[in-house]
C-alpha positions in Angstrom: 0.0 0.0 0.0 1.2 3.5 -0.8 -0.1 6.3 1.4 -0.8 9.9 0.3 2.7 11.0 1.0 4.1 8.3 -1.3 5.5 6.0 1.4 5.0 2.3 0.6 3.9 0.0 3.4 4.1 -3.9 3.1 1.0 -5.8 4.1 2.7 -7.2 7.2 3.0 -3.6 8.5 -0.7 -2.9 8.2 -3.4 -3.5 10.8 -6.0 -6.1 10.4 -8.6 -3.4 10.1 -6.9 -1.7 7.2 -6.3 -5.1 5.5 -10.0 -5.9 5.8 -11.0 -2.5 4.5 -8.6 -2.9 1.5 -9.9 -6.4 0.7 -13.5 -5.2 0.8 -12.6 -2.3 -1.4 -11.2 -4.7 -4.0 -14.3 -6.9 -3.9 -16.5 -3.8 -4.3 -14.6 -2.7 -7.5 -14.4 -6.3 -9.0 -17.5 -6.9 -11.2 -16.5 -10.6 -11.4 -16.9 -10.9 -7.6 -20.3 -12.4 -7.1 -22.2 -14.5 -4.5 -22.4 -14.4 -0.8 -20.0 -12.6 1.5 -20.3 -13.4 5.3 -18.3 -11.4 7.8 -18.1 -11.8 11.6 -17.9 -8.5 13.4 -16.5 -6.4 10.5 -15.9 -3.5 13.0 -13.0 -5.4 14.7 -9.8 -3.5 14.2 -11.6 -0.5 12.7 -11.4 2.9 14.4 -14.9 3.8 15.8 -15.0 6.9 13.5 -14.5 4.6 10.5 -17.4 2.2 11.2 -19.9 4.2 9.1 -17.4 4.1 6.2 -17.0 0.3 6.6 -20.7 -0.2 6.6 -21.2 2.0 3.6 -18.6 -0.1 1.8 -20.4 -3.3 2.7 -23.7 -1.8 1.4 -22.0 -0.8 -1.8 -20.7 -4.4 -2.3 -24.3 -5.8 -2.0 -26.5 -5.8 -5.1 -28.8 -2.8 -5.4 -32.2 -4.5 -5.5 -33.9 -1.4 -7.0 -31.7 -1.6 -10.1 -31.2 -4.3 -12.8 -28.2 -6.6 -12.6 -25.3 -5.3 -14.6 -21.5 -5.2 -14.4 -21.9 -2.2 -12.2 -24.5 -4.0 -10.1 -23.4 -7.7 -9.8 -25.5 -10.2 -7.9 -23.9 -10.1 -4.4 -25.3 -10.5 -0.9 -23.6 -9.4 2.3 -24.4 -10.8 5.7 -22.7 -9.7 8.9 -23.1 -10.4 12.5 -22.1 -8.1 15.3 -22.5 -7.4 19.0 -21.6 -3.7 18.5 -24.3 -1.1 19.3 -22.2 1.3 17.1 -22.8 -1.0 14.1 -26.4 -1.8 14.9 -27.2 1.9 15.1 -25.9 2.4 11.5 -27.6 -0.5 9.8 -30.8 0.4 7.7 -33.9 -0.8 9.6 -35.0 -3.1 6.8 -31.7 -4.9 6.8 -31.5 -5.6 10.5 -32.3 -9.0 12.1 -31.9 -9.5 15.8 -30.9 -13.0 16.8 -32.0 -14.3 20.2 -31.8 -17.8 21.9 -35.2 -19.1 22.7 -36.1 -22.2 24.5 -38.3 -24.8 22.9 -39.6 -28.2 23.9 -40.3 -31.0 21.4 -40.9 -34.6 22.1 -40.3 -33.8 25.8 -36.8 -32.6 25.0 -35.8 -29.0 25.9 -33.4 -27.2 23.6 -32.4 -23.7 22.7 -32.5 -22.4 19.1 -31.6 -19.1 17.4 -34.7 -17.1 16.5 -34.6 -14.0 14.3 -36.7 -10.9 14.8 -37.1 -7.8 12.7 -38.3 -4.2 13.4 -42.0 -3.4 12.9 -43.0 -1.5 9.7 -40.2 -3.0 7.6 -40.8 -5.2 4.6 -39.7 -8.3 6.7 -42.5 -7.6 9.2 -45.1 -7.7 6.4 -44.1 -11.1 5.0 -46.7 -13.8 6.1 -45.0 -16.3 8.3 -41.9 -14.1 8.4 -39.7 -13.4 11.4 -41.2 -12.3 14.7 -41.1 -8.6 15.7 -38.6 -7.0 18.1 -39.8 -4.0 19.9 -38.1 -0.7 19.3 -37.8 -0.4 23.1 -35.8 -3.6 23.3 -33.5 -2.5 20.5 -33.2 1.0 22.1 -32.1 -0.6 25.4 -29.4 -2.5 23.5 -28.2 0.6 21.7 -28.2 2.8 24.8 -27.6 0.6 27.8 -28.1 2.3 31.1 -24.9 2.4 33.0 -25.7 2.3 36.7 -24.8 5.2 38.9 -21.9 4.6 41.2 -24.3 4.3 44.1 -26.4 1.8 42.2 -23.6 -0.5 41.3 -23.4 -3.8 43.1 -20.4 -3.9 45.4 -18.7 -7.0 46.5 -18.7 -7.0 50.3 -16.5 -9.4 52.2 -16.2 -9.9 55.9 -12.7 -10.0 57.3 -11.6 -9.8 61.0 -15.1 -8.9 62.2 -15.6 -5.8 59.9 -16.9 -5.3 56.4 -14.4 -4.4 53.7 -15.4 -3.0 50.3 -13.9 -4.5 47.2 -11.3 -2.0 45.8 -12.8 -2.5 42.3 -16.1 -0.9 43.5 -14.3 2.3 44.6 -12.5 2.9 41.3 -14.1 5.7 39.3 -14.9 4.8 35.7 -15.2 7.1 32.8 -18.9 6.3 32.7 -19.3 7.6 36.2 -18.2 11.1 35.3 -21.1 13.6 34.9 -19.7 15.0 31.7 -19.4 11.5 30.1 -22.9 10.2 31.0 -24.7 8.2 28.3 -27.9 9.7 27.0 -30.9 8.5 29.0 -34.2 8.9 27.1 -37.1 9.6 29.5 -40.1 7.5 28.6 -43.6 8.3 29.9 -44.9 6.2 32.7 -46.3 2.9 31.4 -44.6 3.3 28.0 -44.6 0.1 25.9 -43.7 -0.6 22.3 
């Protein structure tokens, strides 16, 4: 790779994130690259500010279903999985499926299976017999988890020599405990349900 300043960098000197980004850029530009591309956590190794660019590249790789197939619009599908709220927040609503383990009993045997849910008012929700619906509230709680206040956090109390001692981990101040770094908390009306 040659950077803007003209300096050449061998592949062994590049990060995994940059190598992944370059490989995807080559796929996007190659009209002969067709089929299914599956990626696990494509945000790994990517700077958080670059996640939207990575997701746009993945969207550009996939076939545009509103246009006819052509050399500029080859038949390609992209499937990713992630645990990152930063990625989930950037994915178009109609492309998002939420996977959850659900318990089921068949022939008196209990097992867990992966079930997929979609957001309401998307094309997937309108398909008869399609996936179940995940509430916006459940997705919102995933995207914006509530970090407990320092006073609300569970502390590990141990008894030693007749007196209680607090675990030192509970006393450390985290970035999330600072008032100027609090996550956004959206106030919902009493009794709100999705």
